[in-house]
VEXPALO-193989 format. One record per residue (C-alpha): residue in one letter; x, y, z. Coordinates in steps of 0.2 Angstrom, whole numbers, plus 5000, padded with zeros to 4 digits. Layout:
% residues N
aXYZ/...
This chain:
% residues 398
m525148795039/a525448965048/f526949085049/p527149255058/t526849365043/f525749255031/r524649105029/l524548975015/v523048895008/f523148744995/l522148764979/i522248634966/a521748654947/a522248484940/a521548524922/a522848664920/f524148564929/i524448704942/v524448684960/g524248854969/l524648914986/v523849084990/a524249195005/p522949335005/a523649485015/r524049665014/a525149704999/a526749795003/d526649985000/k527550044985/k528150194995/e529150085006/e530350044992/p531950144990/k531950294978/i533350264966/d533850344949/a534450184940/p533450144924/h533749954927/a533949874944/i533749714954/l534049654972/i534049464976/e534549354990/a535949244985/e535649074992/q534049044983/g533849194971/s532249264980/v531949434972/l531749584984/y531649724972/e531649744953/h531449884940/n531549854922/p532649694925/d532249604909/q532649734895/l534149694884/i535549824887/y537349844884/p538449774898/a540049874896/s541349794908/l540049694917/a540249574903/k541849524910/l540949424924/m540449304910/t542249294904/a542849264922/e541449124924/y542049034909/v543849034914/f543348974931/h542348834923/l543848784912/l544948784927/r543748674937/e543548554922/g545448534921/k545548604903/i546748744908/k547848784923/l548148934933/s550048914929/d549748914910/e550549064902/y549749154887/t550549284875/v550049464873/s549649484855/e549849654846/d547949664844/a547749634863/w549049764867/r548349894855/r546449874858/g546549834876/g548249884883/a549150054886/p548850124868/s546950094870/r546750224884/s545450104891/s545449994907/t547049894906/m548349794916/f549749874906/a550349704899/k551849714888/l551849674870/h552349494867/s552549454885/q551949294893/i550649304907/s549949164918/v548049134919/d548149174937/d548849344934/l547649374919/l546149334930/h546849464943/g546949594929/v545149554923/i544349554940/i545249694950/q545849804936/s544449774923/a545849744911/n545349744893/d547049674887/a546949534899/c545249484892/i545849484875/v547349384879/l546249244887/a545049244873/e546349224859/a547249094869/i545648994873/a544649014857/g545849084844/n544949244842/e543649354851/l542149314840/e542349134843/f542649164862/g541049264862/d540049124854/r540749004868/l540249134881/t538449134874/k538348944874/r539048934892/a537749074897/r536348954891/e537148814900/i537048904917/g535248974914/l535449134906/a534149124892/k534349304884/s536049374886/t537249364871/f539049394870/t540149444855/n541749484864/s542749454880/n542649624888/g541049714884/l541749844873/p540349924862/d539649804850/p537749804844/g537649614847/e538349614865/q536749624876/v536249564893/t534849594905/t534949654923/r534149504930/e535349384921/l536849484927/a536149454945/l535949264941/l537749264934/a538449344950/r537449214960/y538149074950/i539949134952/i539649154971/l538848984974/h539948874962/y541648954963/p542048984982/k543948964978/f543949104966/y542649224972/p543849314985/l544649384970/f543249504968/g543549584985/q545449604983/r545749794985/d547149814972/f548349724961/t550049774954/w550649724936/n552149804926/n552549904942/i550849994941/n549749974956/q547849994953/r546449984965/n544849884963/r543549994955/n542049934965/p541550074977/l540549964988/l542149884995/g542550035005/m540850075012/s540849965028/i539149875022/g539849695021/a540249715002/d541549584995/g541249594976/l540949604961/k541149724946/t540849894939/g540649944921/f540450104910/t540350144892/k539450294884/e538250174876/a537850084892/g538050214906/y538750174923/g538349994930/l538749894945/v538549714951/g538849704969/s538649584984/a538649595003/v538449495018/v537649545034/n537249425049/g537549275037/m536349335024/r537049375007/l536149494994/i536649534976/v536249704969/v536349764950/v536049934944/n536249984926/g536150144915/e536650264928/k537150444923/t538650454935/a539850344945/k539250424961/e537450384957/r537750204954/a538750184970/e537350274980/d535950174972/a536850004975/k537150054993/k535450114996/l534649954989/l535849834999/e535449935015/w533649935012/g533649745009/f534549705024/r533449815035/n531749765029/f531849575024/e532049415032/p531949235026/r530349125028/i530348935024/l528748885014/f529248705013/a530548595021/s531748495010/g530948345005/q529248395010/t527848354998/i527248514990/g525948444978/s525748314964/a525748294946/k524548194935/v525248034928/f524747954911/g524747764910/g525447734927/a525047614941/e524647774951/g523647924945/h524848054953/v526648074958/p527048174974/l528248324970/v529648384982/a531048514981/k532848454985/a533148604996/p532048705007/v530848824998/r531248985006/v530649165001/m531149335008/v529749425016/p529549595024/k530049605043/n528749725048/g527049695039/d526149565029/a526549505011/r525349434998/l526149274992/i525549164978/a526448994974/r526048884959/i526748714953/v526948724935/y527348574924/t526948494907/g525748354909/p525148224912/v526848144915/p527047984905/a527447824916/p528647764921/v529247904932/a530847884941/k531147944959/g532148104958/q531548144940/q531348324938/i529548374935/g529148564933/k529548694946/v528748794959/k528548984956/v528249104970/w527449284968/r527649414981/n526249544977/d526449554958/n528149494955/v528949324953/v530249314967/l530749134967/e530748984955/m531348814961/p531448644951/l530348504958/q530648314957/a529648154959/a529648104978/a529347914973/p529347804957/v527847764947/t527847614937/k526847584921/g525047534924/n524147374918/l523247374901/s521547424909/q522447574918/r523247634903/a521647614892/f520647714905/d521947854905/a521947864886/v520047874886/s520148014899/e521348114890/l520348094874/v518748154883/i519748304890/a520448354873/l518648344865/f517948454880/r519348584878/a519148584859/g517248614861/a517548744874/q518648844862/r517348844848/l516048924860/
């Protein structure tokens, strides 16, 4: 199988339950990467999450107002599930008014004490004005208090694949337990973009007026003519300046996250620089078509010894436009897989490295069913596994 910028060669290591694809080629030169000041940064392609650039993306850090993306996602989720409605009205408590409203001298939509505000308007406040009072109102109405709301956000984060980020409040105001990773902020932004097309345009709305006070969207990328249409900025003394942004050029969407910047100017410049570099230097390449057999998994006790594996969508990775890339792809699963195996059953995933970084992970599923084998087939597999186990135990003692 050949492509303009790389070639793939199958390697199979059944004992380790890994199928590898290796593309030996010239590694991308590090000097070709953009020079930025952000202590933490990542750039990904939105459709499949392929990583184009990363720098310290997995360290836990304080999110500041970028945590409001999780609040927005959870409210979107409740709306989609029919558990709340955009027309529902919630009361502005004294706590929400004091800690997040005008007296707080923080980001606010200037909600009036004891007033009633619809979920629709509260979302506008959260997303466009970065309103702390709107976040607290939503948290109190949905969960009773911010601590319980933070627990629900963390639980929801796990449900959508954020394994490390933890939330203790609705707005990202300083708290030792409120921590996220730069990579998971990018994954959160991607989830919002892909799953809530009805609500995502809110992130690109330029301004919002509430209580006769008009405030502009704080995202500096929106005015840069680079195809940007969202998402969010954040700042606290503890977190520094951060930004999660997204832009579309020629039908390709990229998501950028920078964190820990010293100034608002630096975060805007670095985010813009990464986006422009990504659009200028990368293009998609399909490794495997949707439904194409990628490899196989060993089956235990089945009528067949292996089950073919496929991806539901095309396995597509971003590669440099001008120059070769060294790609390594592996199928990783826990095996052998016990029979019976149902068609469509998820079995492991394919992981793709570009040079030294994992740039793509996609789940794989069985392409065909495998029924239980007869008694002799199951006995043969049991003996085989026993021999393999004894061999491994002996090798470990050497």
